[in-house]
C-alpha positions in Angstrom: 0.0 0.0 0.0 1.5 3.3 -1.0 1.9 6.3 1.3 -0.7 8.4 -0.6 -3.3 5.7 -0.2 -2.6 5.6 3.6 -3.0 9.4 3.8 -6.3 9.2 1.7 -7.7 6.5 3.9 -6.9 8.6 7.0 -8.8 11.6 5.6 -11.5 9.8 3.6 -14.3 10.2 6.2 -13.7 13.9 6.5 -13.7 14.3 2.7 -17.0 12.6 2.4 -18.6 14.5 5.2 -17.5 17.8 3.7 -18.5 17.1 0.1 -21.2 14.5 0.0 -24.0 17.0 0.1 -26.6 17.4 -2.7 -28.3 20.6 -3.6 -31.7 20.5 -5.3 -31.4 24.0 -6.9 -28.1 23.0 -8.6 -29.6 19.7 -9.7 -32.7 21.4 -11.2 -30.5 23.9 -12.9 -28.5 21.0 -14.5 -31.7 19.3 -15.6 -33.1 22.4 -17.2 -29.9 23.4 -18.9 -29.8 19.9 -20.4 -33.3 19.2 -21.5 -33.9 22.8 -22.7 -31.1 22.9 -25.3 -31.8 19.3 -26.2 -35.4 20.0 -27.1 -34.3 23.1 -29.0 -31.8 21.2 -31.0 -34.4 18.5 -32.0 -36.7 21.3 -33.2 -33.9 22.9 -35.3 -32.9 19.4 -36.6 -36.5 18.9 -37.7 -36.4 22.1 -39.7 -32.9 21.7 -41.1 -33.6 18.9 -43.6 -34.7 21.3 -46.3 -31.8 23.7 -45.6 -28.6 21.7 -45.6 -27.5 18.1 -44.9 -24.3 19.5 -43.3 -26.4 21.6 -40.9 -28.4 18.5 -39.9 -25.2 16.5 -39.4 -23.8 19.3 -37.2 -26.9 19.4 -35.1 -26.8 15.6 -34.8 -23.3 15.9 -33.3 -24.6 18.5 -30.8 -27.6 16.3 -29.9 -25.2 13.4 -29.3 -23.1 15.6 -26.9 -26.2 16.6 -24.9 -27.4 13.0 -24.9 -24.0 12.1 -23.4 -24.7 14.7 -20.7 -28.2 13.2 -20.2 -26.5 9.8 -19.6 -24.0 11.4 -17.1 -26.9 12.9 -15.1 -28.8 9.6 -15.2 -25.7 8.0 -13.8 -25.7 10.6 -11.0 -29.3 9.8 -10.2 -28.4 6.1 -10.0 -26.0 7.0 -7.2 -28.7 9.0 -5.5 -26.6 12.1 -5.4 -28.0 14.6 -8.0 -30.9 15.5 -5.7 -31.2 15.4 -2.0 -34.1 13.0 -1.9 -34.4 9.5 -3.4 -37.8 10.3 -4.7 -36.5 13.1 -7.0 -33.5 11.0 -8.0 -35.8 8.1 -9.0 -38.2 10.3 -10.9 -35.6 12.3 -12.8 -33.4 9.2 -13.2 -36.3 7.5 -15.0 -36.9 10.5 -17.3 -33.2 10.8 -18.1 -33.1 7.0 -18.7 -35.9 7.3 -21.3 -34.0 10.2 -23.0 -30.8 8.1 -23.0 -32.5 4.9 -24.1 -31.4 3.0 -21.0 -33.6 1.6 -18.1 -32.0 3.7 -15.4 -32.7 1.5 -12.3 -31.5 -1.7 -14.0 -28.4 0.0 -15.3 -27.6 1.5 -11.9 -27.7 -1.9 -10.2 -25.0 -3.2 -12.6 -23.0 0.1 -12.2 -23.1 -0.2 -8.4 -21.4 -3.6 -8.9 -18.6 -1.9 -10.8 -18.1 0.6 -7.9 -18.1 -2.1 -5.3 -15.3 -4.0 -7.2 -13.4 -1.3 -9.1 -9.9 -2.5 -9.7 -10.8 -6.1 -9.0 -10.6 -7.4 -12.5 -11.4 -10.9 -11.4 -14.9 -9.6 -10.7 -15.4 -6.8 -13.3 -13.5 -6.1 -16.5 -15.3 -3.0 -18.0 -17.7 -2.6 -21.0 -15.3 -4.4 -23.4 -14.8 -7.3 -21.0 -11.0 -6.9 -21.1 -9.2 -10.1 -21.7 -6.3 -11.5 -19.6 -3.0 -12.1 -21.4 -3.6 -15.8 -21.3 -7.1 -15.5 -22.7 -5.8 -13.3 -25.5 -3.0 -15.8 -26.2 -5.5 -18.6 -26.5 -7.4 -16.9 -29.3 -6.8 -17.5 -33.0 -5.1 -14.7 -35.0 -8.5 -13.8 -36.5 -10.2 -13.5 -33.1 -7.3 -11.5 -31.8 -7.8 -9.0 -34.6 -11.6 -8.9 -33.9 -10.9 -8.2 -30.2 -8.5 -5.3 -31.1 -11.0 -3.9 -33.5 -13.8 -4.2 -30.9 -11.8 -2.1 -28.5 -10.8 0.6 -31.1 -12.2 4.1 -31.4 -13.5 3.3 -34.9 -15.8 0.7 -33.6 -17.2 3.0 -30.8 -20.3 4.2 -32.6 -21.3 0.5 -33.4 -20.7 -0.3 -29.7 -22.9 2.7 -28.8 -25.7 1.5 -31.1 -25.6 -1.9 -29.5 -25.4 -0.5 -26.0 -28.1 2.2 -26.1 -30.4 1.2 -28.9 -30.3 -2.5 -29.6 -29.6 -4.3 -26.3 -32.1 -2.5 -24.0 -34.9 -3.2 -26.6 -33.8 -6.7 -27.6 -33.3 -8.0 -24.0 -36.7 -6.6 -23.0 -38.4 -8.2 -26.0 -36.6 -11.5 -25.6 -37.4 -11.6 -21.9 -41.1 -10.8 -22.4 -41.4 -13.6 -25.0 -39.8 -16.0 -22.5 -42.1 -14.8 -19.7 -45.2 -15.2 -21.9 -44.1 -18.8 -22.8 -43.5 -19.5 -19.1 -47.0 -18.2 -18.1 -48.7 -20.3 -20.8 -46.9 -23.4 -19.9 -47.4 -23.0 -16.1 -51.1 -22.2 -16.6 -51.6 -25.4 -18.6 -49.8 -27.4 -15.9 -51.3 -25.6 -12.9 -54.5 -24.0 -14.1 -55.8 -23.2 -10.6 -52.8 -20.9 -9.6 -52.9 -17.2 -10.5 -50.8 -15.6 -13.2 -49.1 -13.5 -10.5 -47.9 -16.7 -8.8 -46.7 -18.1 -12.1 -44.9 -14.9 -12.9 -43.1 -14.9 -9.5 -41.6 -18.3 -10.4 -40.1 -17.0 -13.6 -36.3 -16.6 -13.7 -34.5 -14.6 -16.4 -30.9 -13.4 -16.9 -32.2 -10.1 -18.2 -33.6 -9.0 -14.8 -33.0 -10.0 -11.2 -36.3 -8.9 -9.6 -39.8 -7.8 -10.3 -38.7 -4.2 -9.7 -36.1 -4.4 -12.4 -38.6 -5.9 -14.8 -41.1 -3.1 -14.0 -38.4 -0.4 -14.7 -37.4 -2.2 -18.0 -41.1 -2.4 -19.0 -42.0 1.3 -18.3 -38.7 2.6 -19.8 -39.4 0.8 -23.1 -43.1 1.6 -23.1 -42.6 5.3 -22.6 -39.6 5.4 -25.0 -41.5 3.6 -27.8 -44.5 5.9 -27.2 -42.3 9.0 -27.5 -40.7 7.5 -30.7 -44.2 7.0 -32.2 -45.1 10.7 -31.4 -41.8 11.9 -32.9 -42.3 9.8 -36.0 -45.8 11.4 -36.4 -44.3 14.9 -36.0 -41.1 14.5 -38.1 -41.7 11.5 -40.3 -40.2 8.1 -39.5 -37.2 8.3 -41.8 -36.1 11.7 -40.5 -36.7 10.9 -36.9 -34.9 7.6 -36.9 -32.0 8.9 -38.9 -31.4 11.6 -36.3 -32.2 9.4 -33.3 -30.0 6.4 -34.3 -27.0 8.5 -35.4 -27.1 10.8 -32.3 -27.6 8.0 -29.8 -25.0 5.8 -31.4 -22.4 8.6 -31.3 -23.4 9.4 -27.6 -23.2 5.8 -26.6 -19.8 5.3 -28.3 -18.4 8.4 -26.7 -19.7 7.2 -23.3 -18.1 3.8 -23.7 -14.8 5.4 -24.7 -15.0 7.8 -21.8 -15.7 5.0 -19.3 -13.0 2.8 -20.7 -10.2 5.4 -20.7 -11.0 6.2 -17.0 -9.9 2.6 -16.1 -7.9 1.4 -19.0 -4.6 3.2 -19.3 -0.9 2.5 -19.1 -0.2 0.0 -16.3 -3.5 0.7 -14.6 -4.2 -1.1 -11.3 -5.8 -4.5 -12.2 -5.8 -6.8 -9.2 -7.2 -10.2 -8.5 -9.6 -11.0 -5.7 -6.9 -12.0 -3.2 -4.8 -8.8 -3.5 -7.6 -6.2 -4.3 -7.9 -3.0 -2.3 -10.8 -0.6 -2.9 -8.9 2.6 -2.3 -6.0 1.4 -4.4 -8.5 0.8 -7.2 -9.8 4.4 -6.8 -6.4 6.0 -6.9 -4.3 3.7 -9.0 -7.0 2.1 -11.2 -8.9 5.3 -12.1 -7.7 8.2 -14.2 -8.1 12.0 -13.9 -9.2 13.0 -17.4 -8.2 16.6 -17.9 -10.8 18.1 -20.2 -11.7 21.6 -21.6 -14.3 23.4 -19.5 -17.1 22.8 -22.1 -16.4 19.0 -22.1 -16.4 18.9 -18.3 -19.9 20.5 -18.5 -21.0 17.9 -21.1 -19.7 15.0 -19.0 -20.9 16.4 -15.7 -17.3 16.5 -14.4 -16.9 12.7 -14.6 -13.3 13.3 -15.7 -12.6 13.8 -12.0 -13.2 10.0 -11.8 -10.7 9.4 -9.0 -12.8 11.5 -6.7 -16.0 9.9 -7.9 -14.6 6.4 -7.1 -13.2 7.5 -3.8 -16.8 8.2 -2.9 -19.8 7.9 -5.2 -21.8 10.0 -2.7 -20.1 13.2 -3.8 -22.3 15.0 -6.4 -20.9 15.9 -9.8 -21.0 19.6 -9.0 -18.7 19.2 -6.0 -16.1 17.0 -7.6 -13.9 19.9 -8.8 -13.9 21.6 -5.5 -13.1 18.4 -3.7 -10.2 17.7 -6.1 -8.8 21.2 -5.8 -8.8 21.1 -2.0 -7.3 17.7 -1.7 -5.2 17.5 -4.8 -2.1 16.9 -2.7 -3.5 13.5 -1.9 -3.9 12.5 -5.5 -0.3 12.5 -6.7 -0.5 8.9 -7.7 -3.6 9.3 -9.9 -2.8 9.0 -13.6 -3.5 12.3 -15.5 -4.7 12.0 -19.1 -5.3 14.8 -21.6 -7.4 14.4 -24.7 -4.4 13.9 -26.9 -3.4 10.9 -24.7 -6.8 9.2 -24.9 -6.0 7.1 -28.1 -2.8 5.9 -26.5 -4.5 5.0 -23.3 -7.1 2.9 -25.2 -4.3 0.6 -26.4 -4.1 -0.9 -22.9 -6.6 -3.7 -23.4 -4.9 -6.7 -21.8 -4.9 -7.7 -18.1 -1.5 -9.0 -17.0 -2.7 -11.2 -14.1 0.8 -11.8 -12.7 1.9 -8.2 -12.6 -1.7 -7.1 -11.7 -1.8 -4.3 -14.2 -3.1 -3.5 -17.7 -0.7 -3.7 -20.6 -0.9 -3.0 -24.4 -0.9 -5.6 -27.2 2.5 -4.2 -28.2 3.9 -4.9 -24.7 2.4 -8.4 -24.8 4.1 -9.1 -28.2 7.4 -7.7 -26.9 7.3 -9.9 -23.8 6.3 -12.9 -25.9 9.3 -12.5 -28.2 11.6 -11.9 -25.3 
């Protein structure tokens, strides 16, 4: 354990008490300054078709940036930190989840698992399911190429499409079909029992509880209803062109942002036996130094080391917390935008060294 982690552990309680305080006014301001411009951009995009394709594409990029902010605020509600009360966090988390295409409650359960095991790569390996060196070595040359391509920046919009558009709809539909089949079968076998009883006996890998299922159902129902209204107002082809492109770009940017905050040169990547939560927050999480406008878009999530030190600190207090205690964060990896492509090359888990390495390092060690 390094000296900086020892110092952080000694002051962690005081840091949390000082900064883990939500403010409803600031939260409402963030919501209004996100949904307001987003609605305006959609209105302009609807009118831009007859003006210029390039204008429409520019607006799509802006919509994708604001959608990324929507996702960041949804993430904040999942931690219960955007607003002071859980009722407001749940309500606005649901709305933000609809706008982002993601069932917020279900997503937050998975994300909480990430926070509980950050840096423990035996338990959680990120959105790309980072392979260990041995797993990568066992792949054929073709599969190794596919893995590298999957983790590349060029593939990010495809990953974004799958993550925000395809998977939430497909898993909901597939799960509902399986549930319907289960209800029919059980009703035929046990006709005297109620549908509620039969539904309670259903098990699915797509949701872990009735509450998760309800959130998935209402998220998709409200989203599909909103899509139908937008198709009526704009026409299906124009709406889906803007929607699919903007959400795919936003999802891809979000995946890259998440990845680079944990995958970088020799990032802490422990096994279960040697894992330490605070070491994961400090040595396995980066400080992404962004321009002010990108910090606004991402709700300050670039200060990811502070966020992982305590997820109870709201996004609008991360900067102040970092500035006051920056002397404690000397071991945190600092990344600028120009360094992001290089950091994304670290896609292999060296189990023995308990760190992430690049494919180039793997090849060099293999030759050696």
